DSSP file (Angstrom, degrees, kcal/mol; ACC not computed):
  #  RESIDUE AA STRUCTURE BP1 BP2  ACC     N-H-->O    O-->H-N    N-H-->O    O-->H-N    TCO  KAPPA ALPHA  PHI   PSI    X-CA   Y-CA   Z-CA
    1    1 A M              0   0    0      0, 0.0     2,-0.1     0, 0.0     0, 0.0   0.000 360.0 360.0 360.0 147.3   10.5   24.8  168.3
    2    2 A T     >  -     0   0    0      1,-0.1     4,-2.6     4,-0.0     5,-0.2  -0.413 360.0-104.2 -80.1 164.3   13.3   22.8  166.8
    3    3 A K  H  > S+     0   0    0      1,-0.2     4,-2.7     2,-0.2     5,-0.2   0.912 121.5  49.7 -58.5 -45.3   16.9   24.0  166.9
    4    4 A P  H  > S+     0   0    0      0, 0.0     4,-2.5     0, 0.0    -1,-0.2   0.897 112.2  49.3 -61.0 -36.2   16.9   25.0  163.2
    5    5 A T  H  > S+     0   0    0      2,-0.2     4,-2.5     1,-0.2    -2,-0.2   0.903 111.2  48.8 -67.6 -40.4   13.6   26.9  163.7
    6    6 A I  H  X S+     0   0    0     -4,-2.6     4,-2.4     2,-0.2    -1,-0.2   0.920 112.7  48.1 -64.3 -43.5   15.0   28.7  166.7
    7    7 A R  H  X S+     0   0    0     -4,-2.7     4,-2.7     2,-0.2    -2,-0.2   0.911 112.1  49.4 -63.3 -41.6   18.2   29.6  164.8
    8    8 A A  H  X S+     0   0    0     -4,-2.5     4,-2.5    -5,-0.2    -2,-0.2   0.911 111.7  48.5 -64.0 -41.3   16.1   30.9  161.9
    9    9 A A  H  X S+     0   0    0     -4,-2.5     4,-2.2     2,-0.2    -1,-0.2   0.895 112.1  49.3 -65.3 -39.2   13.9   32.9  164.2
   10   10 A A  H  X S+     0   0    0     -4,-2.4     4,-2.2     2,-0.2    -2,-0.2   0.920 111.6  48.6 -65.4 -43.3   17.0   34.4  165.9
   11   11 A A  H  X S+     0   0    0     -4,-2.7     4,-2.5     1,-0.2    -2,-0.2   0.909 111.2  50.2 -63.0 -41.5   18.5   35.3  162.5
   12   12 A L  H  X S+     0   0    0     -4,-2.5     4,-2.7     1,-0.2    -1,-0.2   0.903 109.1  52.1 -63.6 -40.1   15.3   36.9  161.4
   13   13 A G  H  X S+     0   0    0     -4,-2.2     4,-2.5     2,-0.2    -1,-0.2   0.904 110.3  48.0 -61.9 -41.3   15.2   38.9  164.6
   14   14 A L  H  X S+     0   0    0     -4,-2.2     4,-2.7     2,-0.2    -2,-0.2   0.903 111.9  49.8 -65.6 -40.3   18.7   40.1  164.0
   15   15 A L  H  X S+     0   0    0     -4,-2.5     4,-2.4     2,-0.2    -2,-0.2   0.905 111.4  48.4 -64.7 -40.4   17.9   41.0  160.4
   16   16 A L  H  X S+     0   0    0     -4,-2.7     4,-1.6     2,-0.2    -2,-0.2   0.911 112.0  49.0 -65.8 -40.9   14.8   42.9  161.5
   17   17 A A  H  X S+     0   0    0     -4,-2.5     4,-1.3     1,-0.2    -2,-0.2   0.913 111.6  49.6 -63.5 -40.8   16.9   44.7  164.1
   18   18 A A  H  X S+     0   0    0     -4,-2.7     4,-1.7     1,-0.2    -2,-0.2   0.887 107.3  55.8 -63.9 -37.9   19.4   45.5  161.5
   19   19 A G  H  < S+     0   0    0     -4,-2.4    -1,-0.2     1,-0.2    -2,-0.2   0.833 106.0  50.1 -65.5 -31.9   16.7   46.8  159.2
   20   20 A T  H  < S+     0   0    0     -4,-1.6    -1,-0.2     1,-0.2    -2,-0.2   0.795 115.2  43.1 -76.8 -25.8   15.5   49.3  161.8
   21   21 A A  H  < S+     0   0    0     -4,-1.3     2,-0.3    -3,-0.2    -2,-0.2   0.669 115.6  49.3 -93.0 -17.0   18.9   50.6  162.4
   22   22 A S  S  < S-     0   0    0     -4,-1.7    71,-0.2    -5,-0.1    46,-0.0  -0.788  75.8-127.9-122.3 166.6   20.0   50.8  158.8
   23   23 A A  S    S+     0   0    0     69,-0.8     2,-0.3    -2,-0.3    70,-0.2   0.545  86.0  40.5 -89.9  -8.0   18.5   52.2  155.6
   24   24 A A  S    S-     0   0    0     68,-0.2    68,-0.2    -6,-0.2    -2,-0.1  -0.937  74.5-117.9-141.9 160.4   18.8   49.1  153.4
   25   25 A V        -     0   0    0     -2,-0.3    68,-0.1    69,-0.1   -10,-0.0  -0.819  40.7-108.1 -97.5 136.5   18.4   45.4  153.5
   26   26 A P  S    S+     0   0    0      0, 0.0    16,-0.1     0, 0.0     2,-0.1  -0.217  74.2  70.7 -59.6 152.3   21.5   43.3  152.8
   27   27 A G        +     0   0    0      1,-0.1     2,-0.2    14,-0.1    14,-0.2  -0.066  53.6  72.1 116.9 147.1   21.7   41.4  149.5
   28   28 A G  E    S-A   40   0A   0     12,-1.7    12,-3.2    -2,-0.1     2,-0.5  -0.707  81.2 -46.1 117.5-168.7   22.2   42.2  145.8
   29   29 A T  E     -A   39   0A   0     86,-0.3    86,-3.1    -2,-0.2     2,-0.3  -0.897  51.0-174.2-108.0 132.0   25.0   43.3  143.6
   30   30 A Y  E     -AB  38 114A   0      8,-2.6     8,-3.2    -2,-0.5     2,-0.6  -0.890  22.5-124.3-122.1 151.3   27.3   46.2  144.6
   31   31 A L  E     -AB  37 113A   0     82,-2.9    82,-1.4    -2,-0.3     2,-0.5  -0.876  19.0-160.7-101.6 122.7   30.1   47.9  142.7
   32   32 A R  E >> S-A   36   0A   0      4,-2.9     4,-2.1    -2,-0.6     3,-1.3  -0.867  79.9  -4.5 -98.4 131.7   33.5   48.0  144.3
   33   33 A K  T 34 S-     0   0    0     -2,-0.5    -1,-0.2    78,-0.3    79,-0.1   0.759 122.3 -74.4  55.5  26.8   35.9   50.7  142.9
   34   34 A G  T 34 S+     0   0    0     -3,-0.3    -1,-0.3     2,-0.2    -2,-0.0   0.192 130.9  44.3  80.7 -18.0   33.2   51.5  140.4
   35   35 A D  T <4 S+     0   0    0     -3,-1.3    -2,-0.2     1,-0.1    -1,-0.1   0.393  83.1  90.9-141.7   5.6   33.7   48.5  138.2
   36   36 A Q  E  <  -A   32   0A   0     -4,-2.1    -4,-2.9    16,-0.0     2,-0.3  -0.879  64.4-145.9-107.5 103.3   34.0   45.3  140.3
   37   37 A P  E     -A   31   0A   0      0, 0.0    15,-2.3     0, 0.0    16,-0.5  -0.504  15.4-166.7 -70.7 131.6   30.6   43.7  140.8
   38   38 A I  E     -AC  30  51A   0     -8,-3.2    -8,-2.6    -2,-0.3     2,-0.6  -0.978  15.1-140.2-121.0 126.6   30.3   42.0  144.3
   39   39 A A  E     -AC  29  50A   0     11,-3.1    11,-2.8    -2,-0.5     2,-0.6  -0.787  18.3-163.2 -86.3 118.8   27.5   39.6  145.2
   40   40 A V  E     +AC  28  49A   0    -12,-3.2   -12,-1.7    -2,-0.6     2,-0.3  -0.919  19.7 163.7-106.5 122.1   26.3   40.3  148.7
   41   41 A T  E     - C   0  48A   0      7,-2.3     7,-2.8    -2,-0.6     2,-0.5  -0.918  35.2-138.1-135.6 158.8   24.3   37.5  150.3
   42   42 A V  E     + C   0  47A   0     -2,-0.3     2,-0.4     5,-0.2     5,-0.2  -0.988  27.2 175.5-117.1 121.3   23.1   36.3  153.6
   43   43 A K  E >   - C   0  46A   0      3,-2.5     3,-1.8    -2,-0.5    -2,-0.0  -0.993  69.9 -11.2-130.4 126.0   23.3   32.6  154.1
   44   44 A D  T 3  S-     0   0    0     -2,-0.4    -1,-0.1     1,-0.3     3,-0.1   0.853 129.8 -55.4  53.6  37.2   22.5   30.8  157.3
   45   45 A G  T 3  S+     0   0    0      1,-0.2    19,-0.6    18,-0.0     2,-0.3   0.532 115.8 113.5  78.0   6.6   22.4   34.2  159.0
   46   46 A K  E <   -CD  43  63A   0     -3,-1.8    -3,-2.5    17,-0.1     2,-0.4  -0.868  63.6-126.2-114.2 146.5   25.9   35.1  157.9
   47   47 A L  E     -CD  42  62A   0     15,-2.7    15,-2.0    -2,-0.3    14,-1.1  -0.761  25.2-175.1 -95.3 133.2   27.0   37.9  155.5
   48   48 A Y  E     -C   41   0A   0     -7,-2.8    -7,-2.3    -2,-0.4     2,-0.5  -0.976  13.0-166.0-127.7 141.7   29.1   37.1  152.4
   49   49 A C  E     -C   40   0A   0     -2,-0.4     9,-3.1    -9,-0.2    10,-0.6  -0.923  17.8-177.9-128.6 102.1   30.6   39.5  149.9
   50   50 A T  E     -CE  39  57A   0    -11,-2.8   -11,-3.1    -2,-0.5     2,-0.4  -0.897  28.5-127.8-113.5 124.3   31.9   37.6  146.8
   51   51 A R  E >>  -C   38   0A   0      5,-3.0     4,-2.3    -2,-0.5     3,-0.5  -0.552  19.9-148.1 -67.5 122.9   33.6   39.2  143.8
   52   52 A I  T 34 S+     0   0    0    -15,-2.3    -1,-0.2    -2,-0.4   -14,-0.1   0.855  87.6  63.1 -65.3 -38.2   31.6   37.9  140.9
   53   53 A A  T 34 S+     0   0    0    -16,-0.5    -1,-0.2     1,-0.2   -15,-0.1   0.847 128.4   1.8 -58.6 -37.9   34.6   37.8  138.4
   54   54 A D  T <4 S-     0   0    0     -3,-0.5    -1,-0.2     2,-0.1    -2,-0.2   0.368  95.3-108.8-137.1   5.5   36.6   35.2  140.3
   55   55 A G     <  +     0   0    0     -4,-2.3     2,-0.3     1,-0.2    -3,-0.2   0.603  55.2 165.6  76.7  11.1   34.7   34.1  143.4
   56   56 A Y        -     0   0    0     -5,-0.4    -5,-3.0    -6,-0.1     2,-0.5  -0.465  28.1-143.8 -65.3 124.2   37.0   35.9  145.8
   57   57 A E  B     +E   50   0A   0     -2,-0.3    -7,-0.2    -7,-0.2    -1,-0.1  -0.806  27.4 168.5 -96.9 123.4   35.3   36.1  149.2
   58   58 A M  S    S+     0   0    0     -9,-3.1    18,-2.3    -2,-0.5    -1,-0.2   0.824  73.1  42.6-101.3 -39.7   35.8   39.2  151.3
   59   59 A C  S    S-     0   0    0    -10,-0.6    15,-0.3    16,-0.2   -12,-0.1   0.846  77.4-164.2 -83.8 -33.5   33.3   39.1  154.2
   60   60 A N        -     0   0    0      1,-0.2   -12,-0.2   -11,-0.2    14,-0.1   0.866  68.4 -36.8  54.7  46.9   33.7   35.5  155.1
   61   61 A G  S    S-     0   0    0    -14,-1.1   -13,-0.2     1,-0.1    -1,-0.2   0.945  75.4-173.2  80.2  50.6   30.6   35.0  157.2
   62   62 A M  E     -D   47   0A   0    -15,-2.0   -15,-2.7    10,-0.1     2,-0.4  -0.407  18.1-128.8 -73.3 153.5   30.1   38.2  159.2
   63   63 A T  E     -DF  46  71A   0      8,-3.1     8,-2.6   -17,-0.2   -17,-0.1  -0.825  18.2-108.6-110.4 146.1   27.3   38.3  161.8
   64   64 A A  E     - F   0  70A   0    -19,-0.6     2,-0.3    -2,-0.4     6,-0.2  -0.423  32.1-152.1 -69.6 141.3   24.5   40.8  162.3
   65   65 A Q    >   -     0   0    0      4,-2.9     3,-1.9    -2,-0.1    -1,-0.0  -0.758  27.1-111.5-111.3 159.6   24.8   43.1  165.3
   66   66 A A  T 3  S+     0   0    0     -2,-0.3   -45,-0.1     1,-0.3    -1,-0.1   0.751 115.4  61.1 -62.2 -24.3   22.0   44.8  167.3
   67   67 A D  T 3  S-     0   0    0      2,-0.1    -1,-0.3   -46,-0.0     3,-0.1   0.409 122.3-101.8 -85.9   4.0   23.1   48.2  165.9
   68   68 A G  S <  S+     0   0    0     -3,-1.9    24,-0.5     1,-0.4     2,-0.1   0.356  86.4 115.5  94.6  -5.8   22.4   47.2  162.3
   69   69 A T        -     0   0    0     22,-0.1    -4,-2.9    -5,-0.0     2,-0.4  -0.438  59.6-133.6 -88.2 168.8   26.1   46.5  161.4
   70   70 A W  E     -FG  64  90A   0     20,-2.2    20,-2.5    -6,-0.2     2,-0.3  -0.986  26.9-173.2-120.7 135.4   27.6   43.2  160.4
   71   71 A K  E     +FG  63  89A   0     -8,-2.6    -8,-3.1    -2,-0.4     2,-0.3  -0.938  12.0 155.2-133.1 153.0   31.0   42.2  162.0
   72   72 A G  E     - G   0  88A   0     16,-1.7    16,-3.5    -2,-0.3     3,-0.3  -0.975  37.1-138.5-167.9 161.2   33.5   39.5  161.6
   73   73 A G  E    S+     0   0A   0     -2,-0.3    14,-0.1    14,-0.3   -13,-0.1   0.280  92.6  65.3-109.4   8.6   37.2   38.7  162.2
   74   74 A K  E     +     0   0A   0    -15,-0.3    13,-0.2   -14,-0.1    -1,-0.1   0.076  65.1 141.8-119.1  24.6   37.9   36.8  159.0
   75   75 A M  E     - G   0  86A   0     11,-1.9    11,-2.4    -3,-0.3     2,-0.3  -0.365  34.3-155.0 -68.6 145.5   37.5   39.5  156.4
   76   76 A K        -     0   0    0    -18,-2.3     9,-0.1     9,-0.2     6,-0.1  -0.928   8.3-142.9-123.0 147.9   40.0   39.5  153.5
   77   77 A H    >   -     0   0    0     -2,-0.3     3,-2.0     7,-0.3     7,-0.1  -0.940  11.9-142.7-109.8 127.1   41.1   42.4  151.3
   78   78 A P  T 3  S+     0   0    0      0, 0.0    -1,-0.1     0, 0.0     4,-0.1   0.674 100.5  54.3 -66.0 -15.3   41.6   41.5  147.6
   79   79 A D  T 3  S+     0   0    0      2,-0.1     3,-0.0     3,-0.0    -3,-0.0   0.326 101.7  71.8 -98.0   7.7   44.7   43.8  147.3
   80   80 A M  S <  S-     0   0    0     -3,-2.0    -4,-0.0     1,-0.1     0, 0.0  -0.773 100.8 -74.8-117.6 162.5   46.5   42.2  150.3
   81   81 A P    >   -     0   0    0      0, 0.0     3,-1.8     0, 0.0    -4,-0.2  -0.282  45.2-120.1 -56.2 142.3   48.2   38.8  150.6
   82   82 A G  T 3  S+     0   0    0      1,-0.3    -3,-0.0    -4,-0.1    -2,-0.0   0.706 107.9  62.3 -60.4 -24.2   45.6   36.0  151.0
   83   83 A F  T 3  S+     0   0    0      2,-0.0    -1,-0.3    -7,-0.0     2,-0.2   0.673  82.7 100.0 -77.6 -14.9   46.8   34.8  154.4
   84   84 A M    <   -     0   0    0     -3,-1.8     2,-0.3    -7,-0.1    -7,-0.3  -0.513  53.5-169.3 -76.8 137.1   45.9   38.2  156.0
   85   85 A R        -     0   0    0     -2,-0.2     2,-0.3    -9,-0.1    -9,-0.2  -0.938   2.8-161.1-123.9 148.2   42.6   38.4  157.9
   86   86 A F  E     -G   75   0A   0    -11,-2.4   -11,-1.9    -2,-0.3     2,-0.6  -0.921  25.6-117.5-128.9 151.4   41.0   41.6  159.2
   87   87 A N  E     - H   0 102A   0     15,-2.5    15,-2.4    -2,-0.3     2,-0.3  -0.801  51.1-171.3 -80.0 125.1   38.4   42.5  161.8
   88   88 A G  E     -GH  72 101A   0    -16,-3.5   -16,-1.7    -2,-0.6     2,-0.4  -0.845  26.8-162.1-129.1 160.7   35.7   44.1  159.6
   89   89 A T  E     -GH  71 100A   0     11,-2.5    11,-2.4    -2,-0.3     2,-0.4  -0.999   5.5-165.0-137.6 134.2   32.4   46.0  159.8
   90   90 A V  E     -GH  70  99A   0    -20,-2.5   -20,-2.2    -2,-0.4     2,-0.4  -0.985   6.0-174.3-119.5 130.8   29.8   46.4  157.1
   91   91 A T  E     - H   0  98A   0      7,-2.6     7,-2.9    -2,-0.4     2,-0.3  -0.993  16.2-141.4-124.9 125.7   27.1   49.1  157.3
   92   92 A F  E     - H   0  97A   0    -24,-0.5   -69,-0.8    -2,-0.4     5,-0.3  -0.644  19.4-173.8 -88.2 143.4   24.3   49.2  154.8
   93   93 A T        -     0   0    0      3,-3.1     3,-0.1    -2,-0.3   -71,-0.1  -0.662  43.5 -92.7-122.7 179.6   23.0   52.6  153.5
   94   94 A A  S    S+     0   0    0     -2,-0.2   -69,-0.1     1,-0.2     3,-0.1   0.778 125.4  28.3 -66.0 -26.2   20.1   53.6  151.3
   95   95 A T  S    S-     0   0    0    -71,-0.1    19,-2.7    17,-0.0     2,-0.3   0.440 131.9 -43.5-116.6  -2.2   22.4   53.6  148.2
   96   96 A G  E     - I   0 113A   0     17,-0.3    -3,-3.1    -3,-0.1     2,-0.3  -0.866  68.1 -72.1 175.6-141.1   25.0   51.0  149.1
   97   97 A L  E     -HI  92 112A   0     15,-2.4    15,-2.8    -2,-0.3     2,-0.4  -0.984  19.9-136.9-148.6 158.3   27.3   49.9  151.9
   98   98 A N  E     -HI  91 111A   0     -7,-2.9    -7,-2.6    -2,-0.3     2,-0.4  -0.977  22.2-168.5-115.6 131.4   30.4   50.9  153.7
   99   99 A I  E     +HI  90 110A   0     11,-2.8    11,-2.5    -2,-0.4     2,-0.4  -0.975   5.9 179.9-125.2 135.3   33.0   48.3  154.5
  100  100 A K  E     -HI  89 109A   0    -11,-2.4   -11,-2.5    -2,-0.4     2,-0.4  -0.998   4.3-174.5-137.8 136.7   35.9   48.7  156.9
  101  101 A G  E     -HI  88 108A   0      7,-2.6     7,-2.3    -2,-0.4     2,-0.4  -0.991   2.8-171.5-132.7 142.7   38.7   46.3  157.9
  102  102 A C  E     +HI  87 107A   0    -15,-2.4   -15,-2.5    -2,-0.4     2,-0.3  -0.992   9.9 166.1-135.7 140.2   41.4   46.7  160.5
  103  103 A A  E >  S- I   0 106A   0      3,-2.6     3,-2.4    -2,-0.4   -17,-0.1  -0.962  72.3  -4.7-150.1 136.1   44.5   44.7  161.4
  104  104 A L  T 3  S-     0   0    0     -2,-0.3     3,-0.1     1,-0.3   -18,-0.0   0.834 129.7 -54.3  51.1  38.3   47.5   45.6  163.5
  105  105 A G  T 3  S+     0   0    0      1,-0.2     2,-0.4     0, 0.0    -1,-0.3   0.443 114.7 114.0  79.9  -0.5   46.2   49.2  163.9
  106  106 A M  E <   - I   0 103A   0     -3,-2.4    -3,-2.6     2,-0.0     2,-0.3  -0.886  44.4-173.2-105.2 134.8   45.9   49.8  160.2
  107  107 A C  E     - I   0 102A   0     -2,-0.4     2,-0.3    -5,-0.2    -5,-0.2  -0.917  11.9-173.7-127.6 152.6   42.4   50.3  158.7
  108  108 A D  E     - I   0 101A   0     -7,-2.3    -7,-2.6    -2,-0.3     2,-0.3  -0.990   8.5-172.3-139.6 145.1   41.0   50.6  155.2
  109  109 A S  E     - I   0 100A   0     -2,-0.3     2,-0.3    -9,-0.2    -9,-0.2  -0.975   4.4-174.0-139.5 155.0   37.5   51.4  154.2
  110  110 A E  E     - I   0  99A   0    -11,-2.5   -11,-2.8    -2,-0.3     2,-0.5  -0.974  18.8-138.7-142.5 153.5   35.5   51.6  151.0
  111  111 A A  E     - I   0  98A   0     -2,-0.3     2,-0.4   -13,-0.2   -78,-0.3  -0.980  21.0-162.9-113.4 125.9   32.0   52.6  150.0
  112  112 A W  E     - I   0  97A   0    -15,-2.8   -15,-2.4    -2,-0.5     2,-0.4  -0.879  12.1-135.4-109.7 142.1   30.2   50.3  147.5
  113  113 A T  E     -BI  31  96A   0    -82,-1.4   -82,-2.9    -2,-0.4     2,-0.3  -0.805  19.2-123.7 -98.7 134.0   27.2   51.4  145.4
  114  114 A K  E     -B   30   0A   0    -19,-2.7   -84,-0.3    -2,-0.4     2,-0.2  -0.585  23.5-130.8 -76.4 133.6   24.3   49.1  145.1
  115  115 A Q              0   0    0    -86,-3.1   -86,-0.3    -2,-0.3    -1,-0.0  -0.585 360.0 360.0 -81.0 147.2   23.3   48.3  141.5
  116  116 A K              0   0    0     -2,-0.2    -1,-0.1   -88,-0.1   -86,-0.1   0.459 360.0 360.0 -87.2 360.0   19.7   48.6  140.6
């Protein structure tokens, strides 16, 4: 196998592992705070959560974990200064996702609902 094929197979394996541990598959449009549509996508095996209204990126390339979560250290919160980065975790559920970010011992979490 070529390197891109091996990477694609590895990413698919992680996605399949994530699918067995979680109730939903990543991707689609989710509502943040009830009225902010967020496009959730997986590109090159990385998870991105982009606010549709202005292109603000929150997840910044999180990676799939064996337990079905997605984790990363470059997550951004739209209500915080742009230079701040957080360690984050995204967990998919049957009806949406839970997103949590922590920095300097302070954490914030939100539940987003998947649009049909």
